mmCIF file of the N, C-alpha and C atoms, coordinates in Angstrom:
data_MODEL
# 
_entry.id   MODEL 
# 
loop_
_atom_site.group_PDB 
_atom_site.id 
_atom_site.type_symbol 
_atom_site.label_atom_id 
_atom_site.label_alt_id 
_atom_site.label_comp_id 
_atom_site.label_asym_id 
_atom_site.label_entity_id 
_atom_site.label_seq_id 
_atom_site.pdbx_PDB_ins_code 
_atom_site.Cartn_x 
_atom_site.Cartn_y 
_atom_site.Cartn_z 
_atom_site.occupancy 
_atom_site.B_iso_or_equiv 
_atom_site.pdbx_formal_charge 
_atom_site.auth_seq_id 
_atom_site.auth_comp_id 
_atom_site.auth_asym_id 
_atom_site.auth_atom_id 
_atom_site.pdbx_PDB_model_num 
ATOM 1   N N  . UNK A 1 1  ? 0.846   -1.179 0.000   1.00 0.00 ? 1  UNK A N  1 
ATOM 2   C CA . UNK A 1 1  ? 0.000   0.000  0.000   1.00 0.00 ? 1  UNK A CA 1 
ATOM 3   C C  . UNK A 1 1  ? 0.887   1.237  0.000   1.00 0.00 ? 1  UNK A C  1 
ATOM 4   N N  . UNK A 1 2  ? 0.509   2.215  -0.770  1.00 0.00 ? 2  UNK A N  1 
ATOM 5   C CA . UNK A 1 2  ? 1.293   3.439  -0.910  1.00 0.00 ? 2  UNK A CA 1 
ATOM 6   C C  . UNK A 1 2  ? 1.140   4.324  0.326   1.00 0.00 ? 2  UNK A C  1 
ATOM 7   N N  . UNK A 1 3  ? 2.232   4.892  0.777   1.00 0.00 ? 3  UNK A N  1 
ATOM 8   C CA . UNK A 1 3  ? 2.196   5.843  1.886   1.00 0.00 ? 3  UNK A CA 1 
ATOM 9   C C  . UNK A 1 3  ? 1.669   7.161  1.357   1.00 0.00 ? 3  UNK A C  1 
ATOM 10  N N  . UNK A 1 4  ? 0.765   7.781  2.098   1.00 0.00 ? 4  UNK A N  1 
ATOM 11  C CA . UNK A 1 4  ? 0.095   8.977  1.594   1.00 0.00 ? 4  UNK A CA 1 
ATOM 12  C C  . UNK A 1 4  ? 0.391   10.241 2.382   1.00 0.00 ? 4  UNK A C  1 
ATOM 13  N N  . UNK A 1 5  ? 1.206   10.141 3.416   1.00 0.00 ? 5  UNK A N  1 
ATOM 14  C CA . UNK A 1 5  ? 1.419   11.278 4.304   1.00 0.00 ? 5  UNK A CA 1 
ATOM 15  C C  . UNK A 1 5  ? 1.972   12.514 3.598   1.00 0.00 ? 5  UNK A C  1 
ATOM 16  N N  . UNK A 1 6  ? 2.777   12.317 2.565   1.00 0.00 ? 6  UNK A N  1 
ATOM 17  C CA . UNK A 1 6  ? 3.435   13.466 1.944   1.00 0.00 ? 6  UNK A CA 1 
ATOM 18  C C  . UNK A 1 6  ? 2.915   13.762 0.536   1.00 0.00 ? 6  UNK A C  1 
ATOM 19  N N  . UNK A 1 7  ? 1.780   13.172 0.185   1.00 0.00 ? 7  UNK A N  1 
ATOM 20  C CA . UNK A 1 7  ? 1.207   13.436 -1.133  1.00 0.00 ? 7  UNK A CA 1 
ATOM 21  C C  . UNK A 1 7  ? 0.467   14.763 -1.124  1.00 0.00 ? 7  UNK A C  1 
ATOM 22  N N  . UNK A 1 8  ? 0.392   15.386 -2.279  1.00 0.00 ? 8  UNK A N  1 
ATOM 23  C CA . UNK A 1 8  ? -0.372  16.624 -2.401  1.00 0.00 ? 8  UNK A CA 1 
ATOM 24  C C  . UNK A 1 8  ? -1.865  16.290 -2.424  1.00 0.00 ? 8  UNK A C  1 
ATOM 25  N N  . UNK A 1 9  ? -2.690  17.292 -2.236  1.00 0.00 ? 9  UNK A N  1 
ATOM 26  C CA . UNK A 1 9  ? -4.135  17.094 -2.307  1.00 0.00 ? 9  UNK A CA 1 
ATOM 27  C C  . UNK A 1 9  ? -4.536  16.548 -3.680  1.00 0.00 ? 9  UNK A C  1 
ATOM 28  N N  . UNK A 1 10 ? -3.892  17.050 -4.709  1.00 0.00 ? 10 UNK A N  1 
ATOM 29  C CA . UNK A 1 10 ? -4.206  16.603 -6.066  1.00 0.00 ? 10 UNK A CA 1 
ATOM 30  C C  . UNK A 1 10 ? -3.872  15.120 -6.248  1.00 0.00 ? 10 UNK A C  1 
ATOM 31  N N  . UNK A 1 11 ? -2.735  14.689 -5.691  1.00 0.00 ? 11 UNK A N  1 
ATOM 32  C CA . UNK A 1 11 ? -2.347  13.285 -5.794  1.00 0.00 ? 11 UNK A CA 1 
ATOM 33  C C  . UNK A 1 11 ? -3.321  12.392 -5.016  1.00 0.00 ? 11 UNK A C  1 
ATOM 34  N N  . UNK A 1 12 ? -3.709  12.836 -3.827  1.00 0.00 ? 12 UNK A N  1 
ATOM 35  C CA . UNK A 1 12 ? -4.687  12.091 -3.033  1.00 0.00 ? 12 UNK A CA 1 
ATOM 36  C C  . UNK A 1 12 ? -6.001  11.985 -3.789  1.00 0.00 ? 12 UNK A C  1 
ATOM 37  N N  . UNK A 1 13 ? -6.441  13.076 -4.377  1.00 0.00 ? 13 UNK A N  1 
ATOM 38  C CA . UNK A 1 13 ? -7.687  13.096 -5.142  1.00 0.00 ? 13 UNK A CA 1 
ATOM 39  C C  . UNK A 1 13 ? -7.620  12.080 -6.283  1.00 0.00 ? 13 UNK A C  1 
ATOM 40  N N  . UNK A 1 14 ? -6.534  12.114 -7.034  1.00 0.00 ? 14 UNK A N  1 
ATOM 41  C CA . UNK A 1 14 ? -6.372  11.210 -8.181  1.00 0.00 ? 14 UNK A CA 1 
ATOM 42  C C  . UNK A 1 14 ? -6.335  9.753  -7.733  1.00 0.00 ? 14 UNK A C  1 
ATOM 43  N N  . UNK A 1 15 ? -5.547  9.467  -6.703  1.00 0.00 ? 15 UNK A N  1 
ATOM 44  C CA . UNK A 1 15 ? -5.437  8.103  -6.208  1.00 0.00 ? 15 UNK A CA 1 
ATOM 45  C C  . UNK A 1 15 ? -6.757  7.614  -5.605  1.00 0.00 ? 15 UNK A C  1 
ATOM 46  N N  . UNK A 1 16 ? -7.474  8.509  -4.967  1.00 0.00 ? 16 UNK A N  1 
ATOM 47  C CA . UNK A 1 16 ? -8.770  8.145  -4.381  1.00 0.00 ? 16 UNK A CA 1 
ATOM 48  C C  . UNK A 1 16 ? -9.768  7.729  -5.443  1.00 0.00 ? 16 UNK A C  1 
ATOM 49  N N  . UNK A 1 17 ? -9.868  8.531  -6.500  1.00 0.00 ? 17 UNK A N  1 
ATOM 50  C CA . UNK A 1 17 ? -10.785 8.171  -7.581  1.00 0.00 ? 17 UNK A CA 1 
ATOM 51  C C  . UNK A 1 17 ? -10.339 6.891  -8.273  1.00 0.00 ? 17 UNK A C  1 
ATOM 52  N N  . UNK A 1 18 ? -9.044  6.719  -8.422  1.00 0.00 ? 18 UNK A N  1 
ATOM 53  C CA . UNK A 1 18 ? -8.515  5.493  -9.030  1.00 0.00 ? 18 UNK A CA 1 
ATOM 54  C C  . UNK A 1 18 ? -8.904  4.278  -8.183  1.00 0.00 ? 18 UNK A C  1 
ATOM 55  N N  . UNK A 1 19 ? -8.748  4.395  -6.869  1.00 0.00 ? 19 UNK A N  1 
ATOM 56  C CA . UNK A 1 19 ? -9.097  3.292  -5.969  1.00 0.00 ? 19 UNK A CA 1 
ATOM 57  C C  . UNK A 1 19 ? -10.587 2.982  -6.033  1.00 0.00 ? 19 UNK A C  1 
ATOM 58  N N  . UNK A 1 20 ? -11.399 4.027  -6.078  1.00 0.00 ? 20 UNK A N  1 
ATOM 59  C CA . UNK A 1 20 ? -12.846 3.817  -6.195  1.00 0.00 ? 20 UNK A CA 1 
ATOM 60  C C  . UNK A 1 20 ? -13.182 3.058  -7.472  1.00 0.00 ? 20 UNK A C  1 
ATOM 61  N N  . UNK A 1 21 ? -12.598 3.482  -8.578  1.00 0.00 ? 21 UNK A N  1 
ATOM 62  C CA . UNK A 1 21 ? -12.889 2.829  -9.852  1.00 0.00 ? 21 UNK A CA 1 
ATOM 63  C C  . UNK A 1 21 ? -12.431 1.380  -9.849  1.00 0.00 ? 21 UNK A C  1 
ATOM 64  N N  . UNK A 1 22 ? -11.252 1.119  -9.282  1.00 0.00 ? 22 UNK A N  1 
ATOM 65  C CA . UNK A 1 22 ? -10.731 -0.253 -9.250  1.00 0.00 ? 22 UNK A CA 1 
ATOM 66  C C  . UNK A 1 22 ? -11.584 -1.154 -8.360  1.00 0.00 ? 22 UNK A C  1 
ATOM 67  N N  . UNK A 1 23 ? -12.020 -0.628 -7.240  1.00 0.00 ? 23 UNK A N  1 
ATOM 68  C CA . UNK A 1 23 ? -12.754 -1.447 -6.267  1.00 0.00 ? 23 UNK A CA 1 
ATOM 69  C C  . UNK A 1 23 ? -14.240 -1.559 -6.592  1.00 0.00 ? 23 UNK A C  1 
ATOM 70  N N  . UNK A 1 24 ? -14.850 -0.459 -7.038  1.00 0.00 ? 24 UNK A N  1 
ATOM 71  C CA . UNK A 1 24 ? -16.298 -0.434 -7.245  1.00 0.00 ? 24 UNK A CA 1 
ATOM 72  C C  . UNK A 1 24 ? -16.709 -0.477 -8.712  1.00 0.00 ? 24 UNK A C  1 
ATOM 73  N N  . UNK A 1 25 ? -15.770 -0.261 -9.602  1.00 0.00 ? 25 UNK A N  1 
ATOM 74  C CA . UNK A 1 25 ? -16.128 -0.117 -11.015 1.00 0.00 ? 25 UNK A CA 1 
ATOM 75  C C  . UNK A 1 25 ? -16.630 1.305  -11.249 1.00 0.00 ? 25 UNK A C  1 
ATOM 76  N N  . UNK A 1 26 ? -16.790 1.665  -12.518 1.00 0.00 ? 26 UNK A N  1 
ATOM 77  C CA . UNK A 1 26 ? -17.182 3.040  -12.849 1.00 0.00 ? 26 UNK A CA 1 
ATOM 78  C C  . UNK A 1 26 ? -18.541 3.394  -12.254 1.00 0.00 ? 26 UNK A C  1 
ATOM 79  N N  . UNK A 1 27 ? -19.535 2.516  -12.466 1.00 0.00 ? 27 UNK A N  1 
ATOM 80  C CA . UNK A 1 27 ? -20.891 2.814  -11.987 1.00 0.00 ? 27 UNK A CA 1 
ATOM 81  C C  . UNK A 1 27 ? -20.913 2.932  -10.473 1.00 0.00 ? 27 UNK A C  1 
ATOM 82  N N  . UNK A 1 28 ? -20.253 2.000  -9.778  1.00 0.00 ? 28 UNK A N  1 
ATOM 83  C CA . UNK A 1 28 ? -20.210 2.058  -8.318  1.00 0.00 ? 28 UNK A CA 1 
ATOM 84  C C  . UNK A 1 28 ? -19.488 3.291  -7.817  1.00 0.00 ? 28 UNK A C  1 
ATOM 85  N N  . UNK A 1 29 ? -18.409 3.672  -8.497  1.00 0.00 ? 29 UNK A N  1 
ATOM 86  C CA . UNK A 1 29 ? -17.658 4.868  -8.101  1.00 0.00 ? 29 UNK A CA 1 
ATOM 87  C C  . UNK A 1 29 ? -18.516 6.114  -8.257  1.00 0.00 ? 29 UNK A C  1 
ATOM 88  N N  . UNK A 1 30 ? -19.247 6.192  -9.356  1.00 0.00 ? 30 UNK A N  1 
ATOM 89  C CA . UNK A 1 30 ? -20.133 7.349  -9.570  1.00 0.00 ? 30 UNK A CA 1 
ATOM 90  C C  . UNK A 1 30 ? -21.225 7.382  -8.501  1.00 0.00 ? 30 UNK A C  1 
ATOM 91  N N  . UNK A 1 31 ? -21.780 6.236  -8.194  1.00 0.00 ? 31 UNK A N  1 
ATOM 92  C CA . UNK A 1 31 ? -22.810 6.184  -7.141  1.00 0.00 ? 31 UNK A CA 1 
ATOM 93  C C  . UNK A 1 31 ? -22.236 6.637  -5.804  1.00 0.00 ? 31 UNK A C  1 
ATOM 94  N N  . UNK A 1 32 ? -21.018 6.174  -5.476  1.00 0.00 ? 32 UNK A N  1 
ATOM 95  C CA . UNK A 1 32 ? -20.390 6.555  -4.216  1.00 0.00 ? 32 UNK A CA 1 
ATOM 96  C C  . UNK A 1 32 ? -20.187 8.067  -4.141  1.00 0.00 ? 32 UNK A C  1 
ATOM 97  N N  . UNK A 1 33 ? -19.649 8.631  -5.208  1.00 0.00 ? 33 UNK A N  1 
ATOM 98  C CA . UNK A 1 33 ? -19.404 10.078 -5.224  1.00 0.00 ? 33 UNK A CA 1 
ATOM 99  C C  . UNK A 1 33 ? -20.725 10.837 -5.089  1.00 0.00 ? 33 UNK A C  1 
ATOM 100 N N  . UNK A 1 34 ? -21.769 10.347 -5.744  1.00 0.00 ? 34 UNK A N  1 
ATOM 101 C CA . UNK A 1 34 ? -23.086 10.989 -5.638  1.00 0.00 ? 34 UNK A CA 1 
ATOM 102 C C  . UNK A 1 34 ? -23.592 10.962 -4.201  1.00 0.00 ? 34 UNK A C  1 
ATOM 103 N N  . UNK A 1 35 ? -23.434 9.834  -3.541  1.00 0.00 ? 35 UNK A N  1 
ATOM 104 C CA . UNK A 1 35 ? -23.858 9.733  -2.143  1.00 0.00 ? 35 UNK A CA 1 
ATOM 105 C C  . UNK A 1 35 ? -23.088 10.706 -1.265  1.00 0.00 ? 35 UNK A C  1 
ATOM 106 N N  . UNK A 1 36 ? -21.789 10.819 -1.510  1.00 0.00 ? 36 UNK A N  1 
ATOM 107 C CA . UNK A 1 36 ? -20.978 11.740 -0.718  1.00 0.00 ? 36 UNK A CA 1 
ATOM 108 C C  . UNK A 1 36 ? -21.397 13.185 -0.957  1.00 0.00 ? 36 UNK A C  1 
ATOM 109 N N  . UNK A 1 37 ? -21.719 13.505 -2.188  1.00 0.00 ? 37 UNK A N  1 
ATOM 110 C CA . UNK A 1 37 ? -22.151 14.867 -2.506  1.00 0.00 ? 37 UNK A CA 1 
ATOM 111 C C  . UNK A 1 37 ? -23.448 15.203 -1.784  1.00 0.00 ? 37 UNK A C  1 
ATOM 112 N N  . UNK A 1 38 ? -24.351 14.229 -1.692  1.00 0.00 ? 38 UNK A N  1 
ATOM 113 C CA . UNK A 1 38 ? -25.610 14.457 -0.972  1.00 0.00 ? 38 UNK A CA 1 
ATOM 114 C C  . UNK A 1 38 ? -25.358 14.715 0.506   1.00 0.00 ? 38 UNK A C  1 
ATOM 115 N N  . UNK A 1 39 ? -24.378 14.040 1.052   1.00 0.00 ? 39 UNK A N  1 
ATOM 116 C CA . UNK A 1 39 ? -24.080 14.168 2.476   1.00 0.00 ? 39 UNK A CA 1 
ATOM 117 C C  . UNK A 1 39 ? -23.207 15.381 2.779   1.00 0.00 ? 39 UNK A C  1 
ATOM 118 N N  . UNK A 1 40 ? -22.743 16.075 1.771   1.00 0.00 ? 40 UNK A N  1 
ATOM 119 C CA . UNK A 1 40 ? -21.833 17.206 1.973   1.00 0.00 ? 40 UNK A CA 1 
ATOM 120 C C  . UNK A 1 40 ? -22.479 18.328 2.764   1.00 0.00 ? 40 UNK A C  1 
ATOM 121 N N  . UNK A 1 41 ? -23.782 18.282 2.936   1.00 0.00 ? 41 UNK A N  1 
ATOM 122 C CA . UNK A 1 41 ? -24.464 19.297 3.723   1.00 0.00 ? 41 UNK A CA 1 
ATOM 123 C C  . UNK A 1 41 ? -24.152 19.190 5.206   1.00 0.00 ? 41 UNK A C  1 
ATOM 124 N N  . UNK A 1 42 ? -23.548 18.062 5.628   1.00 0.00 ? 42 UNK A N  1 
ATOM 125 C CA . UNK A 1 42 ? -23.163 17.919 7.027   1.00 0.00 ? 42 UNK A CA 1 
ATOM 126 C C  . UNK A 1 42 ? -22.177 19.016 7.390   1.00 0.00 ? 42 UNK A C  1 
ATOM 127 N N  . UNK A 1 43 ? -22.301 19.533 8.609   1.00 0.00 ? 43 UNK A N  1 
ATOM 128 C CA . UNK A 1 43 ? -21.323 20.533 9.015   1.00 0.00 ? 43 UNK A CA 1 
ATOM 129 C C  . UNK A 1 43 ? -20.084 19.847 9.595   1.00 0.00 ? 43 UNK A C  1 
ATOM 130 N N  . UNK A 1 44 ? -19.054 20.622 9.829   1.00 0.00 ? 44 UNK A N  1 
ATOM 131 C CA . UNK A 1 44 ? -17.766 20.085 10.277  1.00 0.00 ? 44 UNK A CA 1 
ATOM 132 C C  . UNK A 1 44 ? -17.912 19.252 11.545  1.00 0.00 ? 44 UNK A C  1 
ATOM 133 N N  . UNK A 1 45 ? -18.686 19.736 12.512  1.00 0.00 ? 45 UNK A N  1 
ATOM 134 C CA . UNK A 1 45 ? -18.825 19.040 13.788  1.00 0.00 ? 45 UNK A CA 1 
ATOM 135 C C  . UNK A 1 45 ? -19.449 17.666 13.587  1.00 0.00 ? 45 UNK A C  1 
ATOM 136 N N  . UNK A 1 46 ? -20.439 17.564 12.719  1.00 0.00 ? 46 UNK A N  1 
ATOM 137 C CA . UNK A 1 46 ? -21.075 16.271 12.457  1.00 0.00 ? 46 UNK A CA 1 
ATOM 138 C C  . UNK A 1 46 ? -20.088 15.296 11.814  1.00 0.00 ? 46 UNK A C  1 
ATOM 139 N N  . UNK A 1 47 ? -19.333 15.774 10.839  1.00 0.00 ? 47 UNK A N  1 
ATOM 140 C CA . UNK A 1 47 ? -18.356 14.921 10.166  1.00 0.00 ? 47 UNK A CA 1 
ATOM 141 C C  . UNK A 1 47 ? -17.279 14.486 11.148  1.00 0.00 ? 47 UNK A C  1 
ATOM 142 N N  . UNK A 1 48 ? -16.778 15.423 11.918  1.00 0.00 ? 48 UNK A N  1 
ATOM 143 C CA . UNK A 1 48 ? -15.751 15.103 12.914  1.00 0.00 ? 48 UNK A CA 1 
ATOM 144 C C  . UNK A 1 48 ? -16.267 14.061 13.896  1.00 0.00 ? 48 UNK A C  1 
ATOM 145 N N  . UNK A 1 49 ? -17.500 14.221 14.353  1.00 0.00 ? 49 UNK A N  1 
ATOM 146 C CA . UNK A 1 49 ? -18.071 13.268 15.303  1.00 0.00 ? 49 UNK A CA 1 
ATOM 147 C C  . UNK A 1 49 ? -18.191 11.877 14.695  1.00 0.00 ? 49 UNK A C  1 
ATOM 148 N N  . UNK A 1 50 ? -18.518 11.796 13.415  1.00 0.00 ? 50 UNK A N  1 
ATOM 149 C CA . UNK A 1 50 ? -18.612 10.498 12.748  1.00 0.00 ? 50 UNK A CA 1 
ATOM 150 C C  . UNK A 1 50 ? -17.238 9.835  12.669  1.00 0.00 ? 50 UNK A C  1 
ATOM 151 N N  . UNK A 1 51 ? -16.228 10.610 12.346  1.00 0.00 ? 51 UNK A N  1 
ATOM 152 C CA . UNK A 1 51 ? -14.877 10.074 12.196  1.00 0.00 ? 51 UNK A CA 1 
ATOM 153 C C  . UNK A 1 51 ? -14.302 9.643  13.542  1.00 0.00 ? 51 UNK A C  1 
ATOM 154 N N  . UNK A 1 52 ? -14.534 10.429 14.564  1.00 0.00 ? 52 UNK A N  1 
ATOM 155 C CA . UNK A 1 52 ? -13.920 10.178 15.866  1.00 0.00 ? 52 UNK A CA 1 
ATOM 156 C C  . UNK A 1 52 ? -14.836 9.431  16.831  1.00 0.00 ? 52 UNK A C  1 
ATOM 157 N N  . UNK A 1 53 ? -15.963 8.957  16.351  1.00 0.00 ? 53 UNK A N  1 
ATOM 158 C CA . UNK A 1 53 ? -16.938 8.284  17.209  1.00 0.00 ? 53 UNK A CA 1 
ATOM 159 C C  . UNK A 1 53 ? -16.280 7.160  18.018  1.00 0.00 ? 53 UNK A C  1 
ATOM 160 N N  . UNK A 1 54 ? -16.515 7.192  19.313  1.00 0.00 ? 54 UNK A N  1 
ATOM 161 C CA . UNK A 1 54 ? -15.993 6.150  20.192  1.00 0.00 ? 54 UNK A CA 1 
ATOM 162 C C  . UNK A 1 54 ? -14.572 6.372  20.672  1.00 0.00 ? 54 UNK A C  1 
ATOM 163 N N  . UNK A 1 55 ? -13.900 7.414  20.188  1.00 0.00 ? 55 UNK A N  1 
ATOM 164 C CA . UNK A 1 55 ? -12.522 7.669  20.593  1.00 0.00 ? 55 UNK A CA 1 
ATOM 165 C C  . UNK A 1 55 ? -12.485 8.700  21.716  1.00 0.00 ? 55 UNK A C  1 
ATOM 166 N N  . UNK A 1 56 ? -11.598 8.461  22.673  1.00 0.00 ? 56 UNK A N  1 
ATOM 167 C CA . UNK A 1 56 ? -11.381 9.433  23.733  1.00 0.00 ? 56 UNK A CA 1 
ATOM 168 C C  . UNK A 1 56 ? -10.266 10.387 23.308  1.00 0.00 ? 56 UNK A C  1 
ATOM 169 N N  . UNK A 1 57 ? -10.097 11.451 24.056  1.00 0.00 ? 57 UNK A N  1 
ATOM 170 C CA . UNK A 1 57 ? -8.998  12.375 23.793  1.00 0.00 ? 57 UNK A CA 1 
ATOM 171 C C  . UNK A 1 57 ? -7.670  11.617 23.907  1.00 0.00 ? 57 UNK A C  1 
ATOM 172 N N  . UNK A 1 58 ? -7.576  10.723 24.861  1.00 0.00 ? 58 UNK A N  1 
ATOM 173 C CA . UNK A 1 58 ? -6.363  9.920  25.035  1.00 0.00 ? 58 UNK A CA 1 
ATOM 174 C C  . UNK A 1 58 ? -6.117  9.049  23.810  1.00 0.00 ? 58 UNK A C  1 
ATOM 175 N N  . UNK A 1 59 ? -7.170  8.428  23.261  1.00 0.00 ? 59 UNK A N  1 
ATOM 176 C CA . UNK A 1 59 ? -7.039  7.605  22.052  1.00 0.00 ? 59 UNK A CA 1 
ATOM 177 C C  . UNK A 1 59 ? -6.478  8.433  20.894  1.00 0.00 ? 59 UNK A C  1 
ATOM 178 N N  . UNK A 1 60 ? -7.023  9.618  20.718  1.00 0.00 ? 60 UNK A N  1 
ATOM 179 C CA . UNK A 1 60 ? -6.601  10.497 19.626  1.00 0.00 ? 60 UNK A CA 1 
ATOM 180 C C  . UNK A 1 60 ? -5.145  10.907 19.813  1.00 0.00 ? 60 UNK A C  1 
ATOM 181 N N  . UNK A 1 61 ? -4.782  11.268 21.044  1.00 0.00 ? 61 UNK A N  1 
ATOM 182 C CA . UNK A 1 61 ? -3.403  11.643 21.348  1.00 0.00 ? 61 UNK A CA 1 
ATOM 183 C C  . UNK A 1 61 ? -2.453  10.490 21.065  1.00 0.00 ? 61 UNK A C  1 
ATOM 184 N N  . UNK A 1 62 ? -2.792  9.294  21.522  1.00 0.00 ? 62 UNK A N  1 
ATOM 185 C CA . UNK A 1 62 ? -1.924  8.136  21.325  1.00 0.00 ? 62 UNK A CA 1 
ATOM 186 C C  . UNK A 1 62 ? -1.751  7.818  19.842  1.00 0.00 ? 62 UNK A C  1 
ATOM 187 N N  . UNK A 1 63 ? -2.804  7.958  19.070  1.00 0.00 ? 63 UNK A N  1 
ATOM 188 C CA . UNK A 1 63 ? -2.700  7.718  17.625  1.00 0.00 ? 63 UNK A CA 1 
ATOM 189 C C  . UNK A 1 63 ? -1.791  8.760  16.972  1.00 0.00 ? 63 UNK A C  1 
ATOM 190 N N  . UNK A 1 64 ? -1.911  10.013 17.392  1.00 0.00 ? 64 UNK A N  1 
ATOM 191 C CA . UNK A 1 64 ? -1.049  11.065 16.853  1.00 0.00 ? 64 UNK A CA 1 
ATOM 192 C C  . UNK A 1 64 ? 0.420   10.802 17.195  1.00 0.00 ? 64 UNK A C  1 
ATOM 193 N N  . UNK A 1 65 ? 0.683   10.391 18.431  1.00 0.00 ? 65 UNK A N  1 
ATOM 194 C CA . UNK A 1 65 ? 2.051   10.085 18.845  1.00 0.00 ? 65 UNK A CA 1 
ATOM 195 C C  . UNK A 1 65 ? 2.589   8.902  18.044  1.00 0.00 ? 65 UNK A C  1 
ATOM 196 N N  . UNK A 1 66 ? 1.777   7.859  17.868  1.00 0.00 ? 66 UNK A N  1 
ATOM 197 C CA . UNK A 1 66 ? 2.199   6.683  17.113  1.00 0.00 ? 66 UNK A CA 1 
ATOM 198 C C  . UNK A 1 66 ? 2.534   7.048  15.671  1.00 0.00 ? 66 UNK A C  1 
ATOM 199 N N  . UNK A 1 67 ? 1.677   7.840  15.036  1.00 0.00 ? 67 UNK A N  1 
ATOM 200 C CA . UNK A 1 67 ? 1.918   8.234  13.651  1.00 0.00 ? 67 UNK A CA 1 
ATOM 201 C C  . UNK A 1 67 ? 3.167   9.101  13.521  1.00 0.00 ? 67 UNK A C  1 
ATOM 202 N N  . UNK A 1 68 ? 3.374   9.989  14.465  1.00 0.00 ? 68 UNK A N  1 
ATOM 203 C CA . UNK A 1 68 ? 4.563   10.849 14.435  1.00 0.00 ? 68 UNK A CA 1 
ATOM 204 C C  . UNK A 1 68 ? 5.832   10.015 14.607  1.00 0.00 ? 68 UNK A C  1 
ATOM 205 N N  . UNK A 1 69 ? 5.816   9.056  15.531  1.00 0.00 ? 69 UNK A N  1 
ATOM 206 C CA . UNK A 1 69 ? 6.983   8.197  15.733  1.00 0.00 ? 69 UNK A CA 1 
ATOM 207 C C  . UNK A 1 69 ? 7.249   7.361  14.486  1.00 0.00 ? 69 UNK A C  1 
ATOM 208 N N  . UNK A 1 70 ? 6.203   6.861  13.888  1.00 0.00 ? 70 UNK A N  1 
ATOM 209 C CA . UNK A 1 70 ? 6.333   6.067  12.658  1.00 0.00 ? 70 UNK A CA 1 
ATOM 210 C C  . UNK A 1 70 ? 6.935   6.919  11.541  1.00 0.00 ? 70 UNK A C  1 
ATOM 211 N N  . UNK A 1 71 ? 6.491   8.154  11.441  1.00 0.00 ? 71 UNK A N  1 
ATOM 212 C CA . UNK A 1 71 ? 6.983   9.057  10.396  1.00 0.00 ? 71 UNK A CA 1 
ATOM 213 C C  . UNK A 1 71 ? 8.459   9.368  10.572  1.00 0.00 ? 71 UNK A C  1 
ATOM 214 N N  . UNK A 1 72 ? 8.931   9.394  11.813  1.00 0.00 ? 72 UNK A N  1 
ATOM 215 C CA . UNK A 1 72 ? 10.314  9.758  12.098  1.00 0.00 ? 72 UNK A CA 1 
ATOM 216 C C  . UNK A 1 72 ? 11.269  8.579  12.129  1.00 0.00 ? 72 UNK A C  1 
ATOM 217 N N  . UNK A 1 73 ? 10.799  7.366  11.831  1.00 0.00 ? 73 UNK A N  1 
ATOM 218 C CA . UNK A 1 73 ? 11.668  6.199  11.847  1.00 0.00 ? 73 UNK A CA 1 
ATOM 219 C C  . UNK A 1 73 ? 12.799  6.381  10.841  1.00 0.00 ? 73 UNK A C  1 
ATOM 220 N N  . UNK A 1 74 ? 14.040  6.084  11.241  1.00 0.00 ? 74 UNK A N  1 
ATOM 221 C CA . UNK A 1 74 ? 15.165  6.213  10.317  1.00 0.00 ? 74 UNK A CA 1 
ATOM 222 C C  . UNK A 1 74 ? 14.983  5.307  9.094   1.00 0.00 ? 74 UNK A C  1 
ATOM 223 N N  . UNK A 1 75 ? 15.342  5.818  7.959   1.00 0.00 ? 75 UNK A N  1 
ATOM 224 C CA . UNK A 1 75 ? 15.283  5.037  6.723   1.00 0.00 ? 75 UNK A CA 1 
ATOM 225 C C  . UNK A 1 75 ? 13.923  5.004  6.060   1.00 0.00 ? 75 UNK A C  1 
ATOM 226 N N  . UNK A 1 76 ? 12.916  5.617  6.651   1.00 0.00 ? 76 UNK A N  1 
ATOM 227 C CA . UNK A 1 76 ? 11.589  5.639  6.018   1.00 0.00 ? 76 UNK A CA 1 
ATOM 228 C C  . UNK A 1 76 ? 11.628  6.580  4.837   1.00 0.00 ? 76 UNK A C  1 
ATOM 229 N N  . UNK A 1 77 ? 10.974  6.203  3.771   1.00 0.00 ? 77 UNK A N  1 
ATOM 230 C CA . UNK A 1 77 ? 10.978  7.006  2.565   1.00 0.00 ? 77 UNK A CA 1 
ATOM 231 C C  . UNK A 1 77 ? 9.620   7.616  2.257   1.00 0.00 ? 77 UNK A C  1 
ATOM 232 N N  . UNK A 1 78 ? 8.715   7.637  3.231   1.00 0.00 ? 78 UNK A N  1 
ATOM 233 C CA . UNK A 1 78 ? 7.378   8.198  2.987   1.00 0.00 ? 78 UNK A CA 1 
ATOM 234 C C  . UNK A 1 78 ? 7.219   9.574  3.495   1.00 0.00 ? 78 UNK A C  1 
# 
């Protein structure tokens, strides 16, 4: 799996659509994007709550520390 931490927004966008097409096919990818567009009316707090549902502040902190340590590992090329 490709590391995405240092990709530009444009690269993430391109790879995301590519992944959708590969996994869902063209019709499924279009349906998925349509569903997301309908849900775009959600405000930031609602989206954040969906993403972080069930996580404590400690959980979020520990994940951030883990990702930072992983990013700083010697010899990593991502």
